[in-house]
Structure formats: structure tokens, C-alpha cells
Predicted model as a PDB file, atoms N, CA, C, CB and O in Angstrom, pLDDT in the B-factor column:
MODEL        1                                                                  
ATOM      1  N   MET A   1     -10.162  -1.751  -6.580  1.00 56.00           N  
ATOM      2  CA  MET A   1     -11.550  -1.872  -6.662  1.00 56.00           C  
ATOM      3  C   MET A   1     -12.138  -0.550  -7.129  1.00 56.00           C  
ATOM      4  CB  MET A   1     -12.117  -2.306  -5.344  1.00 56.00           C  
ATOM      5  O   MET A   1     -11.625   0.514  -6.783  1.00 56.00           O  
ATOM      6  N   LYS A   2     -13.207  -0.607  -7.908  1.00 55.00           N  
ATOM      7  CA  LYS A   2     -13.892   0.594  -8.377  1.00 55.00           C  
ATOM      8  C   LYS A   2     -15.258   0.647  -7.685  1.00 55.00           C  
ATOM      9  CB  LYS A   2     -14.042   0.598  -9.953  1.00 55.00           C  
ATOM     10  O   LYS A   2     -15.937  -0.363  -7.494  1.00 55.00           O  
ATOM     11  N   THR A   3     -15.625   1.895  -7.317  1.00 59.00           N  
ATOM     12  CA  THR A   3     -16.950   2.106  -6.667  1.00 59.00           C  
ATOM     13  C   THR A   3     -17.955   2.211  -7.819  1.00 59.00           C  
ATOM     14  CB  THR A   3     -16.977   3.438  -5.719  1.00 59.00           C  
ATOM     15  O   THR A   3     -17.563   2.274  -8.984  1.00 59.00           O  
ATOM     16  N   PRO A   4     -19.275   2.230  -7.482  1.00 62.00           N  
ATOM     17  CA  PRO A   4     -20.293   2.417  -8.532  1.00 62.00           C  
ATOM     18  C   PRO A   4     -20.102   3.676  -9.312  1.00 62.00           C  
ATOM     19  CB  PRO A   4     -21.659   2.422  -7.940  1.00 62.00           C  
ATOM     20  O   PRO A   4     -20.521   3.751 -10.466  1.00 62.00           O  
ATOM     21  N   ALA A   5     -19.461   4.709  -8.703  1.00 68.00           N  
ATOM     22  CA  ALA A   5     -19.252   5.992  -9.438  1.00 68.00           C  
ATOM     23  C   ALA A   5     -17.898   5.990 -10.191  1.00 68.00           C  
ATOM     24  CB  ALA A   5     -19.302   7.211  -8.436  1.00 68.00           C  
ATOM     25  O   ALA A   5     -17.365   7.034 -10.569  1.00 68.00           O  
ATOM     26  N   GLU A   6     -17.348   4.701 -10.394  1.00 73.00           N  
ATOM     27  CA  GLU A   6     -16.096   4.575 -11.204  1.00 73.00           C  
ATOM     28  C   GLU A   6     -14.874   5.153 -10.480  1.00 73.00           C  
ATOM     29  CB  GLU A   6     -16.265   5.297 -12.566  1.00 73.00           C  
ATOM     30  O   GLU A   6     -13.852   5.376 -11.130  1.00 73.00           O  
ATOM     31  N   ARG A   7     -14.930   5.402  -9.185  1.00 77.00           N  
ATOM     32  CA  ARG A   7     -13.723   5.878  -8.455  1.00 77.00           C  
ATOM     33  C   ARG A   7     -12.893   4.670  -8.043  1.00 77.00           C  
ATOM     34  CB  ARG A   7     -14.114   6.738  -7.184  1.00 77.00           C  
ATOM     35  O   ARG A   7     -13.449   3.648  -7.639  1.00 77.00           O  
ATOM     36  N   VAL A   8     -11.632   4.768  -8.136  1.00 81.00           N  
ATOM     37  CA  VAL A   8     -10.733   3.677  -7.749  1.00 81.00           C  
ATOM     38  C   VAL A   8     -10.464   3.761  -6.289  1.00 81.00           C  
ATOM     39  CB  VAL A   8      -9.422   3.715  -8.533  1.00 81.00           C  
ATOM     40  O   VAL A   8     -10.112   4.838  -5.808  1.00 81.00           O  
ATOM     41  N   MET A   9     -10.604   2.696  -5.547  1.00 83.00           N  
ATOM     42  CA  MET A   9     -10.364   2.638  -4.123  1.00 83.00           C  
ATOM     43  C   MET A   9      -9.122   1.760  -3.887  1.00 83.00           C  
ATOM     44  CB  MET A   9     -11.619   2.083  -3.360  1.00 83.00           C  
ATOM     45  O   MET A   9      -8.984   0.708  -4.511  1.00 83.00           O  
ATOM     46  N   ARG A  10      -8.237   2.180  -3.007  1.00 87.00           N  
ATOM     47  CA  ARG A  10      -7.071   1.376  -2.625  1.00 87.00           C  
ATOM     48  C   ARG A  10      -7.020   1.119  -1.159  1.00 87.00           C  
ATOM     49  CB  ARG A  10      -5.807   2.042  -3.049  1.00 87.00           C  
ATOM     50  O   ARG A  10      -7.315   2.000  -0.351  1.00 87.00           O  
ATOM     51  N   ARG A  11      -6.640  -0.104  -0.798  1.00 89.00           N  
ATOM     52  CA  ARG A  11      -6.422  -0.460   0.601  1.00 89.00           C  
ATOM     53  C   ARG A  11      -5.066  -1.134   0.724  1.00 89.00           C  
ATOM     54  CB  ARG A  11      -7.555  -1.389   1.133  1.00 89.00           C  
ATOM     55  O   ARG A  11      -4.614  -1.799  -0.209  1.00 89.00           O  
ATOM     56  N   THR A  12      -4.441  -0.974   1.820  1.00 90.00           N  
ATOM     57  CA  THR A  12      -3.155  -1.630   2.115  1.00 90.00           C  
ATOM     58  C   THR A  12      -3.436  -2.714   3.164  1.00 90.00           C  
ATOM     59  CB  THR A  12      -2.057  -0.583   2.634  1.00 90.00           C  
ATOM     60  O   THR A  12      -3.997  -2.456   4.229  1.00 90.00           O  
ATOM     61  N   TYR A  13      -3.034  -3.892   2.827  1.00 92.00           N  
ATOM     62  CA  TYR A  13      -3.062  -5.044   3.778  1.00 92.00           C  
ATOM     63  C   TYR A  13      -1.639  -5.520   4.037  1.00 92.00           C  
ATOM     64  CB  TYR A  13      -3.936  -6.235   3.215  1.00 92.00           C  
ATOM     65  O   TYR A  13      -0.806  -5.530   3.131  1.00 92.00           O  
ATOM     66  N   LEU A  14      -1.373  -5.902   5.241  1.00 89.00           N  
ATOM     67  CA  LEU A  14      -0.029  -6.304   5.665  1.00 89.00           C  
ATOM     68  C   LEU A  14       0.147  -7.822   5.524  1.00 89.00           C  
ATOM     69  CB  LEU A  14       0.231  -5.867   7.130  1.00 89.00           C  
ATOM     70  O   LEU A  14       1.257  -8.338   5.654  1.00 89.00           O  
ATOM     71  N   SER A  15      -0.941  -8.519   5.259  1.00 92.00           N  
ATOM     72  CA  SER A  15      -0.741 -10.005   5.057  1.00 92.00           C  
ATOM     73  C   SER A  15      -1.476 -10.404   3.735  1.00 92.00           C  
ATOM     74  CB  SER A  15      -1.327 -10.874   6.340  1.00 92.00           C  
ATOM     75  O   SER A  15      -2.525  -9.849   3.409  1.00 92.00           O  
ATOM     76  N   LEU A  16      -0.922 -11.328   3.029  1.00 94.00           N  
ATOM     77  CA  LEU A  16      -1.506 -11.784   1.832  1.00 94.00           C  
ATOM     78  C   LEU A  16      -2.856 -12.407   2.023  1.00 94.00           C  
ATOM     79  CB  LEU A  16      -0.623 -12.712   1.194  1.00 94.00           C  
ATOM     80  O   LEU A  16      -3.775 -12.113   1.259  1.00 94.00           O  
ATOM     81  N   PRO A  17      -3.019 -13.274   3.030  1.00 96.00           N  
ATOM     82  CA  PRO A  17      -4.368 -13.885   3.249  1.00 96.00           C  
ATOM     83  C   PRO A  17      -5.477 -12.896   3.421  1.00 96.00           C  
ATOM     84  CB  PRO A  17      -4.348 -14.760   4.452  1.00 96.00           C  
ATOM     85  O   PRO A  17      -6.568 -13.073   2.878  1.00 96.00           O  
ATOM     86  N   ALA A  18      -5.200 -11.801   4.210  1.00 95.00           N  
ATOM     87  CA  ALA A  18      -6.197 -10.759   4.465  1.00 95.00           C  
ATOM     88  C   ALA A  18      -6.562 -10.080   3.139  1.00 95.00           C  
ATOM     89  CB  ALA A  18      -5.658  -9.709   5.500  1.00 95.00           C  
ATOM     90  O   ALA A  18      -7.734  -9.829   2.859  1.00 95.00           O  
ATOM     91  N   ALA A  19      -5.554  -9.793   2.343  1.00 94.00           N  
ATOM     92  CA  ALA A  19      -5.805  -9.113   1.083  1.00 94.00           C  
ATOM     93  C   ALA A  19      -6.610  -9.996   0.110  1.00 94.00           C  
ATOM     94  CB  ALA A  19      -4.477  -8.700   0.445  1.00 94.00           C  
ATOM     95  O   ALA A  19      -7.513  -9.505  -0.568  1.00 94.00           O  
ATOM     96  N   GLU A  20      -6.292 -11.262   0.046  1.00 96.00           N  
ATOM     97  CA  GLU A  20      -7.012 -12.209  -0.808  1.00 96.00           C  
ATOM     98  C   GLU A  20      -8.478 -12.327  -0.372  1.00 96.00           C  
ATOM     99  CB  GLU A  20      -6.328 -13.595  -0.769  1.00 96.00           C  
ATOM    100  O   GLU A  20      -9.378 -12.390  -1.210  1.00 96.00           O  
ATOM    101  N   LYS A  21      -8.700 -12.355   0.899  1.00 96.00           N  
ATOM    102  CA  LYS A  21     -10.040 -12.457   1.452  1.00 96.00           C  
ATOM    103  C   LYS A  21     -10.882 -11.213   1.098  1.00 96.00           C  
ATOM    104  CB  LYS A  21      -9.966 -12.641   2.979  1.00 96.00           C  
ATOM    105  O   LYS A  21     -12.064 -11.296   0.766  1.00 96.00           O  
ATOM    106  N   ALA A  22     -10.204 -10.062   1.189  1.00 94.00           N  
ATOM    107  CA  ALA A  22     -10.961  -8.810   0.909  1.00 94.00           C  
ATOM    108  C   ALA A  22     -11.303  -8.764  -0.647  1.00 94.00           C  
ATOM    109  CB  ALA A  22     -10.079  -7.495   1.362  1.00 94.00           C  
ATOM    110  O   ALA A  22     -12.367  -8.273  -1.022  1.00 94.00           O  
ATOM    111  N   VAL A  23     -10.422  -9.260  -1.494  1.00 94.00           N  
ATOM    112  CA  VAL A  23     -10.647  -9.236  -2.909  1.00 94.00           C  
ATOM    113  C   VAL A  23     -11.812 -10.193  -3.198  1.00 94.00           C  
ATOM    114  CB  VAL A  23      -9.351  -9.628  -3.698  1.00 94.00           C  
ATOM    115  O   VAL A  23     -12.703  -9.854  -3.977  1.00 94.00           O  
ATOM    116  N   ARG A  24     -11.818 -11.350  -2.599  1.00 95.00           N  
ATOM    117  CA  ARG A  24     -12.908 -12.274  -2.778  1.00 95.00           C  
ATOM    118  C   ARG A  24     -14.273 -11.738  -2.322  1.00 95.00           C  
ATOM    119  CB  ARG A  24     -12.601 -13.520  -2.050  1.00 95.00           C  
ATOM    120  O   ARG A  24     -15.289 -11.961  -2.980  1.00 95.00           O  
ATOM    121  N   ARG A  25     -14.279 -11.041  -1.209  1.00 94.00           N  
ATOM    122  CA  ARG A  25     -15.520 -10.421  -0.710  1.00 94.00           C  
ATOM    123  C   ARG A  25     -16.011  -9.353  -1.688  1.00 94.00           C  
ATOM    124  CB  ARG A  25     -15.295  -9.795   0.697  1.00 94.00           C  
ATOM    125  O   ARG A  25     -17.208  -9.280  -1.970  1.00 94.00           O  
ATOM    126  N   ALA A  26     -15.120  -8.542  -2.197  1.00 91.00           N  
ATOM    127  CA  ALA A  26     -15.465  -7.454  -3.084  1.00 91.00           C  
ATOM    128  C   ALA A  26     -15.967  -8.058  -4.385  1.00 91.00           C  
ATOM    129  CB  ALA A  26     -14.252  -6.508  -3.324  1.00 91.00           C  
ATOM    130  O   ALA A  26     -16.967  -7.574  -4.914  1.00 91.00           O  
ATOM    131  N   GLN A  27     -15.353  -9.048  -4.910  1.00 92.00           N  
ATOM    132  CA  GLN A  27     -15.762  -9.716  -6.130  1.00 92.00           C  
ATOM    133  C   GLN A  27     -17.154 -10.339  -5.961  1.00 92.00           C  
ATOM    134  CB  GLN A  27     -14.733 -10.788  -6.523  1.00 92.00           C  
ATOM    135  O   GLN A  27     -17.982 -10.298  -6.871  1.00 92.00           O  
ATOM    136  N   ALA A  28     -17.390 -10.908  -4.791  1.00 95.00           N  
ATOM    137  CA  ALA A  28     -18.683 -11.507  -4.553  1.00 95.00           C  
ATOM    138  C   ALA A  28     -19.818 -10.494  -4.488  1.00 95.00           C  
ATOM    139  CB  ALA A  28     -18.641 -12.285  -3.293  1.00 95.00           C  
ATOM    140  O   ALA A  28     -20.990 -10.814  -4.690  1.00 95.00           O  
ATOM    141  N   ARG A  29     -19.396  -9.189  -4.182  1.00 91.00           N  
ATOM    142  CA  ARG A  29     -20.391  -8.119  -4.187  1.00 91.00           C  
ATOM    143  C   ARG A  29     -20.537  -7.545  -5.625  1.00 91.00           C  
ATOM    144  CB  ARG A  29     -19.981  -6.988  -3.172  1.00 91.00           C  
ATOM    145  O   ARG A  29     -21.350  -6.652  -5.862  1.00 91.00           O  
ATOM    146  N   GLY A  30     -19.755  -8.065  -6.552  1.00 89.00           N  
ATOM    147  CA  GLY A  30     -19.889  -7.588  -7.930  1.00 89.00           C  
ATOM    148  C   GLY A  30     -18.908  -6.436  -8.282  1.00 89.00           C  
ATOM    149  O   GLY A  30     -19.021  -5.824  -9.344  1.00 89.00           O  
ATOM    150  N   SER A  31     -17.996  -6.168  -7.418  1.00 86.00           N  
ATOM    151  CA  SER A  31     -16.974  -5.141  -7.661  1.00 86.00           C  
ATOM    152  C   SER A  31     -15.843  -5.677  -8.571  1.00 86.00           C  
ATOM    153  CB  SER A  31     -16.385  -4.649  -6.311  1.00 86.00           C  
ATOM    154  O   SER A  31     -15.570  -6.877  -8.578  1.00 86.00           O  
ATOM    155  N   ALA A  32     -15.220  -4.821  -9.300  1.00 86.00           N  
ATOM    156  CA  ALA A  32     -14.093  -5.165 -10.180  1.00 86.00           C  
ATOM    157  C   ALA A  32     -12.841  -5.073  -9.333  1.00 86.00           C  
ATOM    158  CB  ALA A  32     -14.006  -4.212 -11.449  1.00 86.00           C  
ATOM    159  O   ALA A  32     -12.051  -4.154  -9.546  1.00 86.00           O  
ATOM    160  N   ALA A  33     -12.600  -6.019  -8.334  1.00 89.00           N  
ATOM    161  CA  ALA A  33     -11.518  -5.953  -7.473  1.00 89.00           C  
ATOM    162  C   ALA A  33     -10.333  -6.699  -7.981  1.00 89.00           C  
ATOM    163  CB  ALA A  33     -11.900  -6.427  -6.192  1.00 89.00           C  
ATOM    164  O   ALA A  33     -10.507  -7.782  -8.541  1.00 89.00           O  
ATOM    165  N   THR A  34      -9.137  -6.198  -7.827  1.00 91.00           N  
ATOM    166  CA  THR A  34      -7.880  -6.883  -8.150  1.00 91.00           C  
ATOM    167  C   THR A  34      -6.918  -6.764  -7.022  1.00 91.00           C  
ATOM    168  CB  THR A  34      -7.258  -6.329  -9.414  1.00 91.00           C  
ATOM    169  O   THR A  34      -7.125  -5.998  -6.080  1.00 91.00           O  
ATOM    170  N   LEU A  35      -5.829  -7.548  -7.121  1.00 92.00           N  
ATOM    171  CA  LEU A  35      -4.830  -7.574  -6.006  1.00 92.00           C  
ATOM    172  C   LEU A  35      -3.471  -7.187  -6.684  1.00 92.00           C  
ATOM    173  CB  LEU A  35      -4.757  -9.075  -5.251  1.00 92.00           C  
ATOM    174  O   LEU A  35      -3.086  -7.769  -7.698  1.00 92.00           O  
ATOM    175  N   GLU A  36      -2.790  -6.223  -6.109  1.00 92.00           N  
ATOM    176  CA  GLU A  36      -1.464  -5.859  -6.533  1.00 92.00           C  
ATOM    177  C   GLU A  36      -0.517  -6.091  -5.348  1.00 92.00           C  
ATOM    178  CB  GLU A  36      -1.418  -4.378  -7.034  1.00 92.00           C  
ATOM    179  O   GLU A  36      -0.828  -5.741  -4.209  1.00 92.00           O  
ATOM    180  N   LEU A  37       0.665  -6.700  -5.644  1.00 91.00           N  
ATOM    181  CA  LEU A  37       1.651  -6.926  -4.571  1.00 91.00           C  
ATOM    182  C   LEU A  37       2.791  -5.939  -4.769  1.00 91.00           C  
ATOM    183  CB  LEU A  37       2.186  -8.417  -4.571  1.00 91.00           C  
ATOM    184  O   LEU A  37       3.302  -5.750  -5.873  1.00 91.00           O  
ATOM    185  N   HIS A  38       3.178  -5.304  -3.633  1.00 89.00           N  
ATOM    186  CA  HIS A  38       4.279  -4.366  -3.680  1.00 89.00           C  
ATOM    187  C   HIS A  38       5.206  -4.697  -2.508  1.00 89.00           C  
ATOM    188  CB  HIS A  38       3.771  -2.876  -3.622  1.00 89.00           C  
ATOM    189  O   HIS A  38       4.767  -5.066  -1.419  1.00 89.00           O  
ATOM    190  N   ARG A  39       6.511  -4.549  -2.779  1.00 87.00           N  
ATOM    191  CA  ARG A  39       7.485  -4.753  -1.748  1.00 87.00           C  
ATOM    192  C   ARG A  39       7.766  -3.437  -1.034  1.00 87.00           C  
ATOM    193  CB  ARG A  39       8.762  -5.344  -2.328  1.00 87.00           C  
ATOM    194  O   ARG A  39       7.980  -2.413  -1.683  1.00 87.00           O  
ATOM    195  N   VAL A  40       7.767  -3.457   0.276  1.00 82.00           N  
ATOM    196  CA  VAL A  40       7.993  -2.269   1.084  1.00 82.00           C  
ATOM    197  C   VAL A  40       9.336  -2.477   1.778  1.00 82.00           C  
ATOM    198  CB  VAL A  40       6.817  -2.022   2.126  1.00 82.00           C  
ATOM    199  O   VAL A  40       9.528  -3.444   2.515  1.00 82.00           O  
ATOM    200  N   VAL A  41      10.279  -1.531   1.520  1.00 84.00           N  
ATOM    201  CA  VAL A  41      11.579  -1.710   2.142  1.00 84.00           C  
ATOM    202  C   VAL A  41      11.952  -0.384   2.828  1.00 84.00           C  
ATOM    203  CB  VAL A  41      12.669  -2.145   1.080  1.00 84.00           C  
ATOM    204  O   VAL A  41      11.610   0.700   2.354  1.00 84.00           O  
ATOM    205  N   PRO A  42      12.689  -0.513   3.998  1.00 82.00           N  
ATOM    206  CA  PRO A  42      12.983   0.693   4.738  1.00 82.00           C  
ATOM    207  C   PRO A  42      14.121   1.447   3.925  1.00 82.00           C  
ATOM    208  CB  PRO A  42      13.433   0.340   6.269  1.00 82.00           C  
ATOM    209  O   PRO A  42      14.973   0.855   3.262  1.00 82.00           O  
ATOM    210  N   TYR A  43      14.033   2.765   4.050  1.00 77.00           N  
ATOM    211  CA  TYR A  43      15.017   3.662   3.385  1.00 77.00           C  
ATOM    212  C   TYR A  43      15.360   4.777   4.306  1.00 77.00           C  
ATOM    213  CB  TYR A  43      14.477   4.230   2.051  1.00 77.00           C  
ATOM    214  O   TYR A  43      14.482   5.530   4.727  1.00 77.00           O  
ATOM    215  N   ASN A  44      16.623   4.906   4.633  1.00 74.00           N  
ATOM    216  CA  ASN A  44      17.023   5.979   5.525  1.00 74.00           C  
ATOM    217  C   ASN A  44      17.559   7.150   4.719  1.00 74.00           C  
ATOM    218  CB  ASN A  44      18.073   5.489   6.530  1.00 74.00           C  
ATOM    219  O   ASN A  44      18.538   7.013   3.986  1.00 74.00           O  
ATOM    220  N   VAL A  45      16.898   8.325   4.859  1.00 70.00           N  
ATOM    221  CA  VAL A  45      17.314   9.510   4.087  1.00 70.00           C  
ATOM    222  C   VAL A  45      17.974  10.575   4.965  1.00 70.00           C  
ATOM    223  CB  VAL A  45      16.107  10.117   3.371  1.00 70.00           C  
ATOM    224  O   VAL A  45      18.317  11.644   4.459  1.00 70.00           O  
ATOM    225  N   GLY A  46      18.161  10.324   6.241  1.00 67.00           N  
ATOM    226  CA  GLY A  46      18.687  11.355   7.126  1.00 67.00           C  
ATOM    227  C   GLY A  46      20.034  11.832   6.702  1.00 67.00           C  
ATOM    228  O   GLY A  46      20.234  13.047   6.679  1.00 67.00           O  
ATOM    229  N   HIS A  47      20.976  11.004   6.366  1.00 64.00           N  
ATOM    230  CA  HIS A  47      22.335  11.409   6.075  1.00 64.00           C  
ATOM    231  C   HIS A  47      22.317  12.224   4.688  1.00 64.00           C  
ATOM    232  CB  HIS A  47      23.306  10.097   6.010  1.00 64.00           C  
ATOM    233  O   HIS A  47      23.034  13.216   4.558  1.00 64.00           O  
ATOM    234  N   GLU A  48      21.521  11.796   3.712  1.00 63.00           N  
ATOM    235  CA  GLU A  48      21.512  12.411   2.439  1.00 63.00           C  
ATOM    236  C   GLU A  48      20.879  13.825   2.496  1.00 63.00           C  
ATOM    237  CB  GLU A  48      20.780  11.525   1.466  1.00 63.00           C  
ATOM    238  O   GLU A  48      21.239  14.726   1.738  1.00 63.00           O  
ATOM    239  N   LEU A  49      19.917  13.968   3.436  1.00 62.00           N  
ATOM    240  CA  LEU A  49      19.195  15.275   3.478  1.00 62.00           C  
ATOM    241  C   LEU A  49      19.899  16.254   4.404  1.00 62.00           C  
ATOM    242  CB  LEU A  49      17.722  15.081   3.951  1.00 62.00           C  
ATOM    243  O   LEU A  49      19.851  17.460   4.162  1.00 62.00           O  
ATOM    244  N   HIS A  50      20.564  15.766   5.475  1.00 60.00           N  
ATOM    245  CA  HIS A  50      21.078  16.634   6.515  1.00 60.00           C  
ATOM    246  C   HIS A  50      22.584  16.695   6.638  1.00 60.00           C  
ATOM    247  CB  HIS A  50      20.529  16.219   7.783  1.00 60.00           C  
ATOM    248  O   HIS A  50      23.101  17.555   7.351  1.00 60.00           O  
ATOM    249  N   GLY A  51      23.303  15.817   5.973  1.00 60.00           N  
ATOM    250  CA  GLY A  51      24.734  15.877   6.006  1.00 60.00           C  
ATOM    251  C   GLY A  51      25.318  15.304   7.297  1.00 60.00           C  
ATOM    252  O   GLY A  51      24.630  14.726   8.139  1.00 60.00           O  
ATOM    253  N   ASP A  52      26.680  15.510   7.400  1.00 61.00           N  
ATOM    254  CA  ASP A  52      27.347  14.924   8.506  1.00 61.00           C  
ATOM    255  C   ASP A  52      27.463  15.758   9.762  1.00 61.00           C  
ATOM    256  CB  ASP A  52      28.630  14.553   8.091  1.00 61.00           C  
ATOM    257  O   ASP A  52      27.834  15.232  10.812  1.00 61.00           O  
ATOM    258  N   GLU A  53      27.163  17.019   9.689  1.00 60.00           N  
ATOM    259  CA  GLU A  53      27.374  17.939  10.794  1.00 60.00           C  
ATOM    260  C   GLU A  53      26.572  17.526  12.073  1.00 60.00           C  
ATOM    261  CB  GLU A  53      26.977  19.359  10.350  1.00 60.00           C  
ATOM    262  O   GLU A  53      27.027  17.744  13.196  1.00 60.00           O  
ATOM    263  N   ASP A  54      25.426  16.955  11.877  1.00 56.00           N  
ATOM    264  CA  ASP A  54      24.631  16.563  13.097  1.00 56.00           C  
ATOM    265  C   ASP A  54      24.333  15.040  13.065  1.00 56.00           C  
ATOM    266  CB  ASP A  54      23.250  17.389  13.171  1.00 56.00           C  
ATOM    267  O   ASP A  54      23.398  14.570  13.713  1.00 56.00           O  
ATOM    268  N   GLY A  55      25.137  14.293  12.309  1.00 55.00           N  
ATOM    269  CA  GLY A  55      24.849  12.839  12.251  1.00 55.00           C  
ATOM    270  C   GLY A  55      23.674  12.437  11.451  1.00 55.00           C  
ATOM    271  O   GLY A  55      23.236  11.287  11.487  1.00 55.00           O  
ATOM    272  N   GLY A  56      23.135  13.423  10.694  1.00 50.00           N  
ATOM    273  CA  GLY A  56      21.938  13.110   9.908  1.00 50.00           C  
ATOM    274  C   GLY A  56      20.629  13.197  10.612  1.00 50.00           C  
ATOM    275  O   GLY A  56      19.586  12.968   9.999  1.00 50.00           O  
ATOM    276  N   ALA A  57      20.638  13.524  11.896  1.00 54.00           N  
ATOM    277  CA  ALA A  57      19.454  13.545  12.719  1.00 54.00           C  
ATOM    278  C   ALA A  57      18.843  14.961  12.765  1.00 54.00           C  
ATOM    279  CB  ALA A  57      19.791  13.052  14.130  1.00 54.00           C  
ATOM    280  O   ALA A  57      19.553  15.960  12.883  1.00 54.00           O  
ATOM    281  N   ARG A  58      17.519  15.011  12.671  1.00 50.00           N  
ATOM    282  CA  ARG A  58      16.789  16.266  12.841  1.00 50.00           C  
ATOM    283  C   ARG A  58      15.386  15.944  13.150  1.00 50.00           C  
ATOM    284  CB  ARG A  58      16.876  17.162  11.607  1.00 50.00           C  
ATOM    285  O   ARG A  58      14.571  16.848  13.336  1.00 50.00           O  
TER     286      ARG A  58                                                      
ENDMDL                                                                          
END                                                                             
């Protein structure tokens, strides 16, 4: 969504229905709102960053 000053605003919603509702409300107000879907997956970097000496924990 863009503000009247042409700044881009981003919000994260954890459910699709909530995101769709927010887009509809913004569009009803006249904002140029769009919806982007992103997949969030867990990624463990402990071992890669810290090695085996302490089990990867810090």
C-alpha cells in the first residue's frame, strides 16, 4: 500500500483471510493496496556459524 506521500507501507499477516480483509479495506479508502504471498520456513544457522565445538549453541 502507498501512503498519500507515495511511501510504501508493508504489513505482515499470519492468515490469508486477515490479509485479504485489510487489502479490501485499504482499497475501499482509495489506497493502491496489493497482496503478496511469501512462504516462511524455519532455518537453523547455529551449526554453520558456530561449528561443532559447542554443538552450535551460543
